[in-house]
C-alpha positions as CSV (number, residue, x, y, z in Angstrom):
1,M,0.0,0.0,0.0
2,I,1.4,3.4,-1.1
3,I,1.2,6.1,1.6
4,S,0.5,9.6,0.2
5,R,2.9,12.4,0.8
6,H,0.3,14.3,2.8
7,K,-0.3,11.4,5.2
8,L,3.5,10.7,5.5
9,A,4.1,14.4,6.3
10,A,1.4,14.3,9.0
11,Y,2.9,11.3,10.7
12,L,6.5,12.7,10.5
13,L,5.3,16.0,12.0
14,L,3.5,14.1,14.8
15,A,6.6,11.9,15.4
16,L,8.8,15.0,15.6
17,S,6.4,16.7,18.0
18,S,6.3,13.6,20.2
19,L,10.1,13.3,20.2
20,L,10.5,17.0,21.2
21,L,7.8,16.6,23.8
22,H,9.3,13.6,25.5
23,L,13.0,14.4,25.2
24,P,13.4,16.9,28.0
25,V,11.4,15.1,30.6
26,M,13.1,11.7,29.9
27,Y,16.5,13.4,29.9
28,R,15.7,14.6,33.4
29,A,14.3,11.2,34.5
30,I,17.2,9.0,33.5
31,Y,19.7,11.1,35.5
32,R,17.7,11.8,38.6
33,Q,15.0,9.1,39.2
34,W,15.8,6.2,41.4
35,D,13.6,3.7,39.4
36,F,15.7,4.4,36.3
37,Q,18.9,3.9,38.1
38,W,17.7,0.6,39.7
39,H,16.6,-0.8,36.3
40,I,19.9,0.3,34.7
41,R,21.9,-1.5,37.3
42,R,19.7,-4.6,37.0
43,A,20.1,-4.7,33.3
44,L,23.9,-4.3,33.5
45,A,24.1,-7.2,35.9
46,Y,23.0,-9.6,33.1
47,P,24.1,-12.4,32.5
48,N,25.9,-12.8,35.8
49,E,22.7,-12.1,37.9
50,F,19.2,-13.2,37.0
51,D,17.5,-12.8,40.3
52,H,14.2,-10.9,40.4
53,V,14.0,-10.9,36.6
54,S,10.4,-10.2,35.5
55,S,9.8,-6.9,33.6
56,V,12.7,-7.4,31.2
57,L,11.6,-5.7,28.0
58,F,13.1,-2.3,28.9
59,H,16.3,-4.1,30.0
60,A,16.6,-5.8,26.7
61,D,15.8,-2.6,24.9
62,F,18.5,-0.7,26.8
63,L,21.1,-3.5,26.4
64,F,20.5,-3.7,22.6
65,F,21.6,-0.1,22.2
66,H,24.3,-0.2,24.9
67,R,26.0,-3.6,24.3
68,I,25.2,-4.5,20.7
69,L,25.2,-1.0,19.1
70,G,27.8,0.3,21.5
71,L,26.1,3.5,22.6
72,P,27.3,5.0,26.0
73,Q,25.1,4.1,28.9
74,Q,23.0,7.3,29.3
75,P,22.4,7.8,25.5
76,A,21.4,4.2,25.3
77,V,18.9,4.5,28.1
78,L,17.5,7.7,26.5
79,T,17.2,6.1,23.1
80,A,15.6,3.0,24.5
81,I,12.9,4.9,26.4
82,L,12.1,7.3,23.6
83,L,11.7,4.4,21.3
84,V,8.7,3.2,23.3
85,M,7.3,6.7,24.1
86,V,7.4,8.4,20.7
87,P,5.0,5.9,18.9
88,V,2.2,6.1,21.4
89,P,0.7,9.4,20.0
90,L,1.1,8.1,16.5
91,I,-0.9,4.9,17.3
92,A,-3.6,7.0,18.9
93,F,-3.7,9.5,16.0
94,A,-4.0,6.7,13.4
95,L,-7.0,5.3,15.3
96,F,-8.6,8.7,15.8
97,K,-8.2,9.4,12.1
98,K,-9.8,6.1,11.2
99,S,-12.7,6.9,13.5
100,A,-13.2,10.6,12.5
101,G,-12.4,10.3,8.8
102,I,-12.1,13.7,7.1
103,Q,-14.8,15.2,9.4
104,I,-12.2,16.6,11.9
105,P,-9.0,18.4,10.8
106,E,-5.8,16.5,11.3
107,G,-4.4,19.3,13.5
108,I,-7.3,18.7,16.0
109,L,-6.7,14.9,16.0
110,M,-2.9,15.5,16.6
111,A,-3.8,17.8,19.5
112,F,-5.9,15.0,21.0
113,A,-3.1,12.4,20.4
114,L,-0.4,14.6,22.0
115,G,-2.9,15.5,24.8
116,L,-3.3,11.8,25.5
117,A,0.5,11.6,25.9
118,V,0.7,14.2,28.7
119,L,-2.7,14.1,30.5
120,A,-2.9,13.7,34.3
121,P,-5.5,13.7,37.0
122,V,-7.1,17.2,37.6
123,T,-4.7,18.6,40.2
124,I,-3.2,22.0,41.1
125,W,-0.1,20.8,42.8
126,T,1.3,17.5,43.9
127,D,4.6,15.6,44.1
128,V,6.0,13.6,41.1
129,F,4.5,10.3,42.4
130,M,0.9,11.6,42.7
131,L,0.1,8.9,45.3
132,G,-3.6,8.4,45.6
133,Y,-4.4,9.6,42.1
134,L,-4.7,7.3,39.2
135,N,-2.1,8.7,36.9
136,P,-2.1,7.6,33.3
137,I,1.2,9.1,32.5
138,V,4.3,8.6,34.7
139,Y,7.9,9.6,33.9
140,H,9.9,8.0,36.7
141,N,9.5,4.3,36.0
142,P,10.9,2.9,32.7
143,T,9.0,-0.4,32.8
144,S,5.7,1.3,33.2
145,I,6.5,3.6,30.3
146,T,7.5,0.6,28.2
147,A,4.2,-1.2,29.1
148,R,2.1,1.8,28.0
149,L,3.2,1.2,24.4
150,F,1.2,-2.0,24.4
151,V,-2.0,-0.8,26.1
152,I,-3.9,0.4,23.1
153,P,-2.9,-2.5,20.6
154,V,-3.5,-5.2,23.2
155,A,-6.9,-3.7,24.2
156,I,-8.0,-3.4,20.6
157,L,-7.1,-7.0,19.8
158,S,-8.7,-8.2,23.0
159,F,-11.9,-6.2,22.2
160,R,-12.1,-8.1,18.8
161,V,-13.3,-11.0,20.9
162,Y,-16.7,-9.3,21.3
163,Q,-17.0,-7.8,17.8
164,N,-19.0,-9.8,15.2
165,Q,-16.3,-9.1,12.7
166,P,-15.6,-11.9,10.2
167,F,-12.2,-13.2,9.3
168,R,-11.2,-13.3,5.7
169,D,-10.1,-16.9,5.9
170,L,-8.3,-19.4,8.2
171,N,-4.9,-17.7,7.7
172,H,-6.4,-14.4,8.8
173,R,-7.9,-15.9,11.9
174,V,-4.6,-17.6,12.8
175,Y,-2.7,-14.3,12.2
176,I,-5.0,-12.3,14.5
177,L,-4.8,-15.0,17.2
178,L,-1.0,-15.2,17.1
179,L,-0.7,-11.4,16.9
180,C,-2.9,-11.0,20.0
181,A,-0.9,-13.7,21.9
182,V,2.5,-12.2,20.9
183,L,1.5,-8.7,21.9
184,M,0.0,-10.0,25.2
185,V,3.3,-11.7,26.0
186,L,5.4,-8.6,25.1
187,S,3.0,-6.5,27.3
188,I,3.6,-8.7,30.3
189,L,7.4,-8.9,29.6
190,A,7.2,-5.1,29.8
191,K,5.1,-5.1,33.0
192,P,2.3,-7.4,34.1
193,S,0.0,-4.6,35.2
194,L,-2.3,-4.4,32.2
195,A,-2.9,-8.1,32.2
196,L,-4.0,-8.1,35.9
197,A,-7.0,-6.0,34.9
198,L,-7.5,-7.3,31.3
199,I,-7.9,-11.0,32.3
200,P,-10.8,-10.4,34.8
201,G,-12.2,-7.6,32.6
202,C,-12.3,-9.9,29.5
203,I,-13.9,-12.8,31.4
204,L,-16.6,-10.6,33.0
205,F,-17.4,-8.9,29.7
206,A,-17.5,-12.3,27.9
207,F,-20.0,-13.7,30.4
208,W,-22.1,-10.5,30.2
209,R,-22.2,-10.8,26.4
210,A,-23.0,-14.5,26.5
211,F,-25.8,-13.9,29.0
212,R,-27.3,-11.4,26.5
213,R,-26.8,-14.0,23.7
214,E,-24.4,-11.7,21.9
215,H,-21.2,-12.5,20.0
216,V,-18.1,-13.8,21.9
217,D,-15.1,-15.3,20.0
218,W,-14.3,-17.9,22.7
219,R,-11.3,-19.3,20.7
220,L,-9.6,-15.9,20.4
221,L,-10.4,-15.2,24.0
222,A,-8.9,-18.5,25.2
223,L,-5.9,-18.8,23.0
224,G,-5.1,-15.2,22.1
225,V,-5.8,-13.5,25.4
226,L,-6.2,-15.8,28.5
227,L,-3.8,-18.6,27.8
228,P,-0.6,-16.5,27.0
229,A,-1.5,-14.0,29.8
230,M,-2.0,-16.6,32.5
231,L,1.1,-18.6,31.5
232,M,3.2,-15.4,31.6
233,L,1.7,-14.2,34.9
234,G,2.3,-17.6,36.4
235,L,5.9,-17.6,35.3
236,Q,6.4,-14.1,36.6
237,T,4.8,-15.0,39.9
238,I,7.3,-17.8,40.4
239,I,10.2,-15.5,39.4
240,S,9.1,-12.6,41.6
241,Y,8.0,-14.5,44.8
242,Y,9.7,-17.8,44.8
243,A,12.9,-17.7,42.7
244,F,13.7,-14.3,44.3
245,D,12.7,-14.9,48.0
246,D,12.8,-11.7,50.0
247,N,9.8,-12.9,52.2
248,S,7.4,-10.8,50.2
249,S,4.0,-12.1,49.1
250,V,0.7,-10.8,47.7
251,A,-2.1,-10.3,50.2
252,F,-5.7,-9.0,50.2
253,G,-6.6,-5.9,52.1
254,F,-8.9,-3.1,51.0
255,L,-7.0,0.2,50.7
256,T,-4.2,-1.2,52.8
257,F,-1.4,0.2,50.7
258,M,-3.2,3.5,50.0
259,K,-3.7,4.2,53.7
260,L,0.0,3.9,54.3
261,W,0.5,7.2,52.3
262,I,-2.7,9.2,52.3
263,P,-5.7,9.8,54.6
264,T,-8.7,7.5,53.8
265,W,-11.1,10.5,53.1
266,R,-8.8,11.7,50.2
267,I,-9.0,8.4,48.3
268,P,-12.5,8.8,46.7
269,V,-11.7,12.5,46.1
270,Q,-8.5,11.7,44.2
271,L,-10.3,8.9,42.3
272,L,-12.9,11.3,41.1
273,L,-10.3,13.9,40.1
274,S,-8.6,11.1,38.1
275,V,-11.7,10.4,36.0
276,V,-13.2,13.9,35.4
277,F,-13.2,13.6,31.6
278,P,-14.3,10.0,31.1
279,L,-17.0,10.2,33.9
280,G,-18.2,13.6,32.6
281,L,-18.3,12.3,29.0
282,A,-20.3,9.2,30.1
283,L,-22.9,11.5,31.8
284,L,-23.1,14.0,28.9
285,Y,-23.6,11.2,26.4
286,A,-25.3,8.7,28.7
287,E,-27.6,7.1,26.1
288,Q,-24.9,6.8,23.5
289,A,-22.3,5.6,26.0
290,S,-24.5,2.8,27.3
291,R,-24.6,1.4,23.7
292,H,-21.0,1.9,22.9
293,L,-19.4,-1.5,23.2
294,F,-15.7,-0.5,23.3
295,L,-16.4,2.2,26.0
296,S,-18.3,-0.3,28.1
297,F,-15.4,-2.8,27.7
298,S,-12.8,-0.1,28.7
299,W,-14.9,0.8,31.8
300,T,-15.1,-2.9,32.7
301,V,-11.3,-3.2,32.5
302,F,-10.8,0.0,34.4
303,V,-13.1,-1.1,37.3
304,C,-11.1,-4.4,37.5
305,A,-7.9,-2.3,37.5
306,I,-9.2,-0.2,40.5
307,L,-10.1,-3.3,42.4
308,V,-6.6,-4.7,41.9
309,T,-5.0,-1.5,43.0
310,Y,-7.3,-1.0,46.0
311,C,-7.6,-4.6,47.2
312,L,-4.1,-6.2,46.6
313,Y,-0.8,-5.2,48.3
314,E,2.6,-6.8,49.0
315,T,3.9,-7.8,52.4
316,G,7.4,-7.9,53.6
317,P,10.1,-5.5,52.2
318,R,7.9,-4.6,49.3
319,K,5.1,-3.3,51.5
320,W,5.9,0.3,50.5
321,H,6.5,-0.2,46.8
322,G,2.9,0.0,45.5
323,N,3.5,-2.4,42.6
324,F,-0.3,-2.8,42.1
325,L,-0.7,0.9,41.4
326,W,0.6,0.4,37.9
327,T,-2.6,-1.7,37.0
328,S,-4.9,1.3,37.6
329,Y,-2.5,3.6,35.7
330,N,-2.8,1.3,32.7
331,G,-6.5,1.0,33.2
332,I,-7.1,4.8,33.3
333,F,-4.9,5.3,30.2
334,L,-7.0,2.8,28.3
335,L,-10.2,4.5,29.5
336,M,-8.9,8.0,28.5
337,F,-8.0,6.7,25.0
338,V,-11.4,5.1,24.4
339,S,-13.2,8.1,25.8
340,I,-11.4,10.4,23.3
341,L,-12.3,7.9,20.5
342,F,-16.0,7.9,21.7
343,L,-16.0,11.7,21.8
344,L,-14.8,12.0,18.2
345,E,-17.4,9.5,17.0
346,Q,-20.1,11.5,18.7
347,Y,-18.8,14.7,17.1
348,V,-19.1,13.0,13.6
349,R,-22.5,11.7,14.4
350,E,-23.8,15.1,15.6
351,L,-22.3,16.8,12.5
352,R,-24.1,14.4,10.2
353,L,-27.4,14.9,12.1
354,G,-27.0,18.7,11.7
355,K,-27.0,19.3,15.5
356,S,-23.8,21.4,15.5
357,K,-24.8,24.9,16.3
358,L,-21.5,26.5,17.5
359,Q,-18.6,27.3,15.3
360,F,-14.9,27.9,15.9
361,F,-13.1,28.8,12.7
362,S,-14.2,26.0,10.3
363,L,-15.1,23.5,13.1
364,R,-18.8,23.2,14.0
365,F,-19.8,21.5,17.2
366,T,-22.4,21.2,19.9
367,R,-22.3,22.5,23.5
368,R,-21.9,19.0,24.8
369,F,-18.8,18.4,22.6
370,A,-17.4,21.8,23.8
371,F,-17.9,21.0,27.4
372,A,-16.5,17.4,27.1
373,S,-13.4,18.9,25.3
374,F,-13.1,21.4,28.2
375,L,-13.0,18.4,30.7
376,F,-10.3,16.8,28.6
377,A,-8.4,20.1,28.5
378,L,-8.4,20.1,32.3
379,H,-6.5,16.8,32.4
380,V,-4.1,18.1,29.7
381,I,-3.4,21.4,31.6
382,S,-2.8,19.4,34.8
383,G,-0.6,17.1,32.8
384,M,1.5,20.0,31.4
385,A,1.8,21.4,35.0
386,Y,3.0,17.9,36.1
387,Y,5.4,17.8,33.1
388,V,6.9,21.1,34.0
389,R,7.3,20.3,37.7
390,F,8.9,17.0,36.9
391,T,11.3,18.4,34.2
392,L,12.4,21.4,36.3
393,N,12.4,19.3,39.6
394,L,10.1,21.8,41.3
């Protein structure tokens, strides 16, 4: 397939914008953040030490540039992390463009894609870790950043389980199944957080669909999603809690970890401030949202992610680490992406129905679209403030 010059120019411009956006904050992170330094030391210890090896994709990424291509240590880290950060807005933009067609200018779609790459909970001032909030974008942890690259592709392939979308032939079915399984494995090798919410979310959504006598591709669900995910999670459990025995284990306790760091009354407040845009959007477009399958799926995964974060914690030396926070961070990132996709689809629908009464330059829209975009902008403004504080170490 030949890509037009205009389309190629749009993607190159977005890639450059994404690179310039992420370069300063990542340059700061790799020199000053403890998580980066810990993972760099862990990667450099291979192959002599393999204890506590689970989230290895960033390690392999870094070692490829450092040991194979011969880059110095810090440039290799910076290259490795930018390699997984820069494509995320491009993936989002491609899907926004597919959904919106030519109805929305490419500049607007690029703004939404770049906004997705920086958004944060609606806050005024907080520390770089944002404990208590569900933060879709973090800069201090390289494995979480690497895992974010896979959130959208894995979710879309997993969602295909519930779409009554025919395969062209047997080869196409096998290709989709293998692609889903491979991306699931890579996602868990980056960090297992997304899978911890996706597995129960997919199962619950499948049973809900089956109860309503609606389509479920059980073969793709079992072989493309659940089997590779559970095998990888089982392997990582052995590696993390048995092969590396530091007397830590997983335990159940509602808000146990959260209450170590923040007062209980703040938890629901910070949760609401984390979902201002998706929650507001669901209320503004309640009828359409209730019938939107992908949005319902993303909410299901997000609720499962919250339950994992709020109900599970680690005992022993890892009690203060908060490793189950990452699951809700992936969950809110997925929900934000699907909410933007849903908003763009509603804009196109309202435009076709002739409901758009307001106009800004050549863009016509409704008050609902304007207010929903404002809610999204609140997250982006908070994200830019977080970006500046992190980059300047304020």
